[in-house]
KENU-483681 format. One record per residue (C-alpha): residue number from 1; x, y, z; residue in three letters. Coordinates in Angstrom, 1 decimal. Each point is the difference from the previous one (the first is absolute). Layout:
KENU-483681
<i->NUM | x->X | y->Y | z->Z | aa->ala>
...
//
This chain:
KENU-483681
<i->1 | x->-51.5 | y->197.0 | z->84.5 | aa->met>
<i->2 | x->3.2 | y->0.0 | z->0.7 | aa->arg>
<i->3 | x->1.7 | y->1.0 | z->3.5 | aa->val>
<i->4 | x->3.5 | y->0.2 | z->1.7 | aa->leu>
<i->5 | x->0.8 | y->-0.9 | z->3.5 | aa->leu>
<i->6 | x->2.5 | y->0.6 | z->1.6 | aa->val>
<i->7 | x->-0.1 | y->-1.8 | z->3.4 | aa->glu>
<i->8 | x->2.9 | y->-2.2 | z->2.8 | aa->asp>
<i->9 | x->-2.1 | y->-1.6 | z->1.5 | aa->asp>
<i->10 | x->-0.3 | y->-3.4 | z->-2.4 | aa->arg>
<i->11 | x->-3.4 | y->-1.3 | z->1.0 | aa->lys>
<i->12 | x->-1.8 | y->3.6 | z->0.2 | aa->leu>
<i->13 | x->1.2 | y->0.1 | z->-3.6 | aa->ser>
<i->14 | x->-1.3 | y->-2.8 | z->-0.7 | aa->ala>
<i->15 | x->-3.0 | y->-0.2 | z->1.5 | aa->ala>
<i->16 | x->-0.8 | y->3.2 | z->-1.4 | aa->ile>
<i->17 | x->1.1 | y->-1.3 | z->-3.2 | aa->cys>
<i->18 | x->-2.9 | y->-2.5 | z->0.5 | aa->lys>
<i->19 | x->-3.0 | y->2.3 | z->1.1 | aa->leu>
<i->20 | x->1.0 | y->2.1 | z->-3.5 | aa->leu>
<i->21 | x->0.4 | y->-3.1 | z->-2.2 | aa->glu>
<i->22 | x->-3.9 | y->-0.4 | z->1.1 | aa->lys>
<i->23 | x->-0.9 | y->3.1 | z->-1.4 | aa->glu>
<i->24 | x->1.7 | y->-0.8 | z->-3.0 | aa->arg>
<i->25 | x->3.1 | y->3.1 | z->0.6 | aa->ile>
<i->26 | x->3.7 | y->-1.0 | z->-1.1 | aa->thr>
<i->27 | x->2.5 | y->0.1 | z->2.6 | aa->ala>
<i->28 | x->3.3 | y->0.4 | z->-0.2 | aa->asp>
<i->29 | x->1.7 | y->-0.4 | z->3.6 | aa->ala>
<i->30 | x->3.7 | y->1.1 | z->1.1 | aa->val>
<i->31 | x->1.2 | y->0.5 | z->3.1 | aa->tyr>
<i->32 | x->2.6 | y->3.1 | z->0.0 | aa->asp>
<i->33 | x->-0.5 | y->3.6 | z->0.1 | aa->gly>
<i->34 | x->2.8 | y->-0.5 | z->-3.3 | aa->asn>
<i->35 | x->-1.7 | y->-2.4 | z->-2.1 | aa->asp>
<i->36 | x->-3.4 | y->1.8 | z->0.3 | aa->gly>
<i->37 | x->1.4 | y->3.4 | z->-0.8 | aa->leu>
<i->38 | x->1.9 | y->-2.0 | z->-3.2 | aa->asp>
<i->39 | x->-3.8 | y->-2.3 | z->-0.9 | aa->trp>
<i->40 | x->-2.2 | y->3.5 | z->0.9 | aa->ala>
<i->41 | x->2.0 | y->1.6 | z->-2.5 | aa->leu>
<i->42 | x->0.8 | y->-2.7 | z->-3.2 | aa->ser>
<i->43 | x->-3.6 | y->-1.2 | z->0.0 | aa->thr>
<i->44 | x->-3.2 | y->1.6 | z->-0.5 | aa->glu>
<i->45 | x->-1.9 | y->-0.8 | z->2.7 | aa->tyr>
<i->46 | x->-4.1 | y->1.2 | z->1.5 | aa->asp>
<i->47 | x->1.1 | y->0.6 | z->3.3 | aa->ala>
<i->48 | x->3.1 | y->-1.1 | z->2.8 | aa->val>
<i->49 | x->-0.7 | y->-0.9 | z->3.8 | aa->ile>
<i->50 | x->3.5 | y->0.8 | z->1.3 | aa->leu>
<i->51 | x->0.2 | y->-0.9 | z->3.6 | aa->asp>
<i->52 | x->2.4 | y->2.8 | z->2.3 | aa->val>
<i->53 | x->2.4 | y->-2.7 | z->1.9 | aa->met>
<i->54 | x->2.3 | y->-1.6 | z->-2.8 | aa->leu>
<i->55 | x->3.4 | y->-1.0 | z->-0.6 | aa->pro>
<i->56 | x->1.8 | y->2.5 | z->-2.3 | aa->gly>
<i->57 | x->-1.5 | y->2.5 | z->-0.3 | aa->met>
<i->58 | x->-3.0 | y->0.8 | z->2.2 | aa->asp>
<i->59 | x->-3.6 | y->1.2 | z->-1.1 | aa->gly>
<i->60 | x->-0.2 | y->3.3 | z->0.2 | aa->phe>
<i->61 | x->3.8 | y->0.1 | z->-1.8 | aa->ser>
<i->62 | x->-2.0 | y->-2.0 | z->-2.9 | aa->val>
<i->63 | x->-2.7 | y->2.4 | z->-0.8 | aa->leu>
<i->64 | x->1.8 | y->3.1 | z->0.3 | aa->arg>
<i->65 | x->2.1 | y->-1.4 | z->-3.1 | aa->ser>
<i->66 | x->-3.0 | y->-1.3 | z->-1.4 | aa->leu>
<i->67 | x->-1.1 | y->3.1 | z->-0.2 | aa->arg>
<i->68 | x->2.9 | y->2.1 | z->-0.4 | aa->glu>
<i->69 | x->-0.1 | y->-1.8 | z->-3.6 | aa->arg>
<i->70 | x->-3.3 | y->1.2 | z->-0.9 | aa->lys>
<i->71 | x->-1.6 | y->-3.5 | z->0.9 | aa->ala>
<i->72 | x->-3.7 | y->0.5 | z->0.0 | aa->ala>
<i->73 | x->-0.8 | y->-3.5 | z->0.9 | aa->val>
<i->74 | x->-2.0 | y->0.1 | z->3.3 | aa->pro>
<i->75 | x->1.5 | y->-1.6 | z->3.1 | aa->val>
<i->76 | x->-2.0 | y->-1.9 | z->3.1 | aa->leu>
<i->77 | x->2.7 | y->0.7 | z->3.2 | aa->met>
<i->78 | x->-1.1 | y->-3.3 | z->1.9 | aa->leu>
<i->79 | x->2.1 | y->-0.5 | z->3.0 | aa->thr>
<i->80 | x->-0.3 | y->0.0 | z->4.3 | aa->ala>
<i->81 | x->1.3 | y->3.4 | z->0.2 | aa->arg>
<i->82 | x->-3.2 | y->1.8 | z->0.9 | aa->thr>
<i->83 | x->1.2 | y->3.2 | z->2.1 | aa->ala>
<i->84 | x->-1.1 | y->3.3 | z->-1.4 | aa->leu>
<i->85 | x->3.6 | y->1.2 | z->-1.4 | aa->glu>
<i->86 | x->0.5 | y->-3.5 | z->-2.0 | aa->asp>
<i->87 | x->-3.6 | y->0.2 | z->-1.7 | aa->arg>
<i->88 | x->0.8 | y->3.9 | z->-0.3 | aa->leu>
<i->89 | x->3.4 | y->-1.2 | z->-1.7 | aa->asn>
<i->90 | x->-1.6 | y->-2.0 | z->-2.1 | aa->gly>
<i->91 | x->-2.5 | y->1.9 | z->-1.6 | aa->leu>
<i->92 | x->2.8 | y->3.4 | z->0.0 | aa->asp>
<i->93 | x->2.0 | y->-2.7 | z->-2.1 | aa->ser>
<i->94 | x->-3.0 | y->-0.6 | z->-2.9 | aa->gly>
<i->95 | x->-1.4 | y->-2.4 | z->1.6 | aa->ala>
<i->96 | x->-4.1 | y->-0.6 | z->-0.9 | aa->asp>
<i->97 | x->-0.9 | y->-2.0 | z->3.1 | aa->tyr>
<i->98 | x->1.3 | y->-1.2 | z->2.8 | aa->tyr>
<i->99 | x->-1.5 | y->-3.2 | z->1.7 | aa->leu>
<i->100 | x->1.4 | y->-1.2 | z->3.2 | aa->pro>
<i->101 | x->0.8 | y->-3.6 | z->1.1 | aa->lys>
<i->102 | x->-2.5 | y->-2.5 | z->0.8 | aa->pro>
<i->103 | x->-1.9 | y->1.1 | z->-2.5 | aa->phe>
<i->104 | x->-3.2 | y->-2.3 | z->-1.6 | aa->glu>
<i->105 | x->0.6 | y->-0.5 | z->-3.1 | aa->ser>
<i->106 | x->-3.8 | y->1.6 | z->-1.5 | aa->ala>
<i->107 | x->1.7 | y->3.1 | z->1.1 | aa->glu>
<i->108 | x->3.0 | y->-0.7 | z->-2.0 | aa->leu>
<i->109 | x->-1.0 | y->-1.0 | z->-2.7 | aa->ile>
<i->110 | x->-3.1 | y->3.2 | z->0.1 | aa->ser>
<i->111 | x->3.4 | y->2.0 | z->0.5 | aa->cys>
<i->112 | x->1.5 | y->-1.5 | z->-3.4 | aa->ile>
<i->113 | x->-3.0 | y->0.7 | z->-2.3 | aa->his>
<i->114 | x->-0.8 | y->3.7 | z->1.9 | aa->ala>
<i->115 | x->4.1 | y->0.6 | z->-0.9 | aa->ile>
<i->116 | x->-0.1 | y->-1.3 | z->-3.3 | aa->thr>
<i->117 | x->-3.5 | y->2.0 | z->-0.7 | aa->arg>
<i->118 | x->1.7 | y->2.7 | z->0.3 | aa->arg>
<i->119 | x->3.1 | y->0.0 | z->-1.1 | aa->gly>
<i->120 | x->1.6 | y->1.3 | z->-3.1 | aa->ser>
<i->121 | x->0.3 | y->-3.6 | z->-2.0 | aa->gln>
<i->122 | x->-3.7 | y->-1.6 | z->-0.5 | aa->thr>
<i->123 | x->1.1 | y->-3.3 | z->0.9 | aa->pro>
<i->124 | x->-1.3 | y->-2.5 | z->-2.6 | aa->val>
<i->125 | x->-3.1 | y->-1.9 | z->0.5 | aa->met>
<i->126 | x->-0.1 | y->-1.8 | z->-3.1 | aa->arg>
<i->127 | x->2.4 | y->-0.7 | z->-2.8 | aa->leu>
<i->128 | x->-0.7 | y->-0.7 | z->-3.7 | aa->ser>
<i->129 | x->1.8 | y->-2.0 | z->-2.5 | aa->phe>
<i->130 | x->-1.1 | y->-0.6 | z->-3.8 | aa->gly>
<i->131 | x->-3.7 | y->-2.0 | z->0.8 | aa->asp>
<i->132 | x->0.9 | y->-0.7 | z->3.7 | aa->leu>
<i->133 | x->-1.4 | y->2.6 | z->3.2 | aa->leu>
<i->134 | x->1.4 | y->-0.8 | z->3.9 | aa->leu>
<i->135 | x->-2.5 | y->2.3 | z->2.3 | aa->glu>
<i->136 | x->1.6 | y->-0.2 | z->4.0 | aa->gln>
<i->137 | x->-3.6 | y->0.4 | z->1.2 | aa->lys>
<i->138 | x->-0.9 | y->-4.0 | z->-1.0 | aa->asp>
<i->139 | x->3.2 | y->-1.1 | z->-0.5 | aa->gly>
<i->140 | x->-1.7 | y->-1.6 | z->-3.5 | aa->lys>
<i->141 | x->1.8 | y->0.1 | z->-3.1 | aa->leu>
<i->142 | x->-2.4 | y->0.1 | z->-2.9 | aa->lys>
<i->143 | x->0.4 | y->0.1 | z->-4.0 | aa->asn>
<i->144 | x->-1.7 | y->3.1 | z->-1.3 | aa->thr>
<i->145 | x->-0.8 | y->-0.9 | z->-3.3 | aa->glu>
<i->146 | x->-2.1 | y->-2.7 | z->0.9 | aa->asn>
<i->147 | x->-1.2 | y->1.2 | z->3.6 | aa->gly>
<i->148 | x->1.4 | y->-3.4 | z->1.6 | aa->gln>
<i->149 | x->1.5 | y->0.3 | z->3.1 | aa->glu>
<i->150 | x->1.6 | y->-1.9 | z->3.0 | aa->ile>
<i->151 | x->1.2 | y->-0.3 | z->3.3 | aa->lys>
<i->152 | x->3.5 | y->0.2 | z->1.5 | aa->leu>
<i->153 | x->1.5 | y->-1.2 | z->2.9 | aa->gly>
<i->154 | x->2.2 | y->2.2 | z->2.2 | aa->ala>
<i->155 | x->3.2 | y->-1.3 | z->-1.9 | aa->lys>
<i->156 | x->-0.8 | y->-0.1 | z->-3.3 | aa->glu>
<i->157 | x->-1.7 | y->3.8 | z->0.2 | aa->phe>
<i->158 | x->3.6 | y->1.3 | z->1.0 | aa->his>
<i->159 | x->1.9 | y->-2.3 | z->-2.6 | aa->leu>
<i->160 | x->-2.9 | y->1.3 | z->-3.2 | aa->met>
<i->161 | x->0.5 | y->3.4 | z->2.2 | aa->glu>
<i->162 | x->4.0 | y->0.1 | z->-1.2 | aa->leu>
<i->163 | x->-0.9 | y->-1.2 | z->-3.5 | aa->phe>
<i->164 | x->-2.1 | y->2.5 | z->-0.3 | aa->leu>
<i->165 | x->2.5 | y->2.8 | z->1.4 | aa->arg>
<i->166 | x->2.4 | y->-1.2 | z->-2.5 | aa->asn>
<i->167 | x->-1.7 | y->-1.3 | z->-2.8 | aa->pro>
<i->168 | x->2.2 | y->-1.0 | z->-3.3 | aa->ala>
<i->169 | x->2.9 | y->-0.1 | z->2.4 | aa->gln>
<i->170 | x->1.7 | y->-3.2 | z->0.7 | aa->ile>
<i->171 | x->0.6 | y->-0.1 | z->3.6 | aa->leu>
<i->172 | x->2.1 | y->-2.2 | z->2.0 | aa->met>
<i->173 | x->-0.9 | y->-3.1 | z->2.1 | aa->lys>
<i->174 | x->1.9 | y->2.1 | z->3.3 | aa->glu>
<i->175 | x->-1.7 | y->3.3 | z->-1.0 | aa->thr>
<i->176 | x->-3.5 | y->-2.1 | z->0.4 | aa->ile>
<i->177 | x->1.3 | y->-2.1 | z->3.1 | aa->gln>
<i->178 | x->1.2 | y->2.9 | z->1.4 | aa->glu>
<i->179 | x->-3.2 | y->2.0 | z->-0.4 | aa->arg>
<i->180 | x->-2.6 | y->-1.8 | z->0.0 | aa->val>
<i->181 | x->1.3 | y->-3.3 | z->3.2 | aa->trp>
<i->182 | x->2.1 | y->3.0 | z->1.8 | aa->gly>
<i->183 | x->3.4 | y->0.8 | z->0.7 | aa->leu>
<i->184 | x->0.9 | y->-2.3 | z->2.2 | aa->glu>
<i->185 | x->-3.0 | y->-2.9 | z->-1.7 | aa->ser>
<i->186 | x->1.7 | y->-3.3 | z->-0.4 | aa->asp>
<i->187 | x->-2.5 | y->-1.3 | z->-2.4 | aa->ala>
<i->188 | x->1.7 | y->-2.0 | z->-2.3 | aa->glu>
<i->189 | x->-0.3 | y->0.8 | z->-3.8 | aa->tyr>
<i->190 | x->-2.2 | y->-2.8 | z->-0.1 | aa->asn>
<i->191 | x->-2.6 | y->2.3 | z->1.5 | aa->asn>
<i->192 | x->-0.4 | y->2.4 | z->-2.9 | aa->leu>
<i->193 | x->-0.3 | y->-2.5 | z->-2.6 | aa->glu>
<i->194 | x->-2.7 | y->-1.5 | z->1.6 | aa->val>
<i->195 | x->-1.6 | y->3.6 | z->0.2 | aa->tyr>
<i->196 | x->1.4 | y->0.9 | z->-3.4 | aa->val>
<i->197 | x->-2.0 | y->-3.2 | z->-1.2 | aa->ser>
<i->198 | x->-3.5 | y->0.7 | z->2.6 | aa->phe>
<i->199 | x->-0.1 | y->3.4 | z->-2.2 | aa->leu>
<i->200 | x->0.2 | y->-1.0 | z->-3.4 | aa->arg>
<i->201 | x->-2.5 | y->-2.3 | z->1.3 | aa->lys>
<i->202 | x->-2.4 | y->2.9 | z->0.8 | aa->lys>
<i->203 | x->1.6 | y->2.0 | z->-3.0 | aa->leu>
<i->204 | x->-1.4 | y->-3.0 | z->-2.6 | aa->ala>
<i->205 | x->-3.2 | y->-0.2 | z->2.6 | aa->tyr>
<i->206 | x->-1.0 | y->3.8 | z->-1.7 | aa->ile>
<i->207 | x->1.4 | y->-0.5 | z->-3.3 | aa->his>
<i->208 | x->2.5 | y->2.8 | z->0.8 | aa->ser>
<i->209 | x->2.4 | y->0.3 | z->-3.4 | aa->arg>
<i->210 | x->3.0 | y->0.7 | z->3.1 | aa->met>
<i->211 | x->2.0 | y->-2.2 | z->0.2 | aa->lys>
<i->212 | x->2.8 | y->-0.7 | z->2.8 | aa->ile>
<i->213 | x->3.2 | y->-0.5 | z->-1.8 | aa->arg>
<i->214 | x->2.6 | y->-2.3 | z->1.2 | aa->ala>
<i->215 | x->3.9 | y->1.1 | z->-1.1 | aa->thr>
<i->216 | x->2.0 | y->-3.0 | z->0.8 | aa->arg>
<i->217 | x->2.3 | y->0.5 | z->3.1 | aa->gly>
<i->218 | x->-0.8 | y->3.6 | z->0.7 | aa->val>
<i->219 | x->-3.8 | y->1.1 | z->0.4 | aa->gly>
<i->220 | x->-3.6 | y->0.3 | z->-1.2 | aa->tyr>
<i->221 | x->-2.0 | y->3.0 | z->-1.6 | aa->ser>
<i->222 | x->-3.5 | y->0.7 | z->-1.0 | aa->leu>
<i->223 | x->-0.3 | y->0.4 | z->-3.2 | aa->glu>
<i->224 | x->-2.3 | y->0.4 | z->-2.7 | aa->glu>
<i->225 | x->-0.6 | y->-3.1 | z->-2.1 | aa->asp>
<i->226 | x->0.1 | y->-0.1 | z->-3.7 | aa->thr>
//
């Protein structure tokens, strides 16, 4: 599952991203309303977590703009504004749920699963390409031809998920860095190389025909070995 988090409090945003990562939910974090609207319209997400009080464009305006453009992505409003008028405004603007701050971690995760279950877009719980199958529920990468499987760590899972969402396509290093480590990450590219190495070893362990190929100076792609 992949969600967009629009929250201007960077510490809270980082904490939510960490919580989501533990649940194997990939989160793209942006910090103002204008970026939130742009990302929500340009990228396919299973859900959007949207604060109300944002710089640039407030959350209500972002939500109304999404609905005016016929974007059906489920939206969870996450805000300290708990007055009845605010809650009604959010729901009337097209929100699927309105969760006030402070909130319990378990409640946030439960709300995300609830709105994605009833949303018009079915969240991707399993991804496949060639002889590979990746399932979110157990975090395992499986070879469908021989039945072998192996557990992936959180970053390995997110990296493989990105490859499986874009099979046989070269992904630029910058894109991978942004999607897996986040917009504000200061992780170095050698971290990416290390995790690619981890995945290559795990692909070999389950005897998959799929290989992660490097295009020098550009990026990586998941392709079938021929």
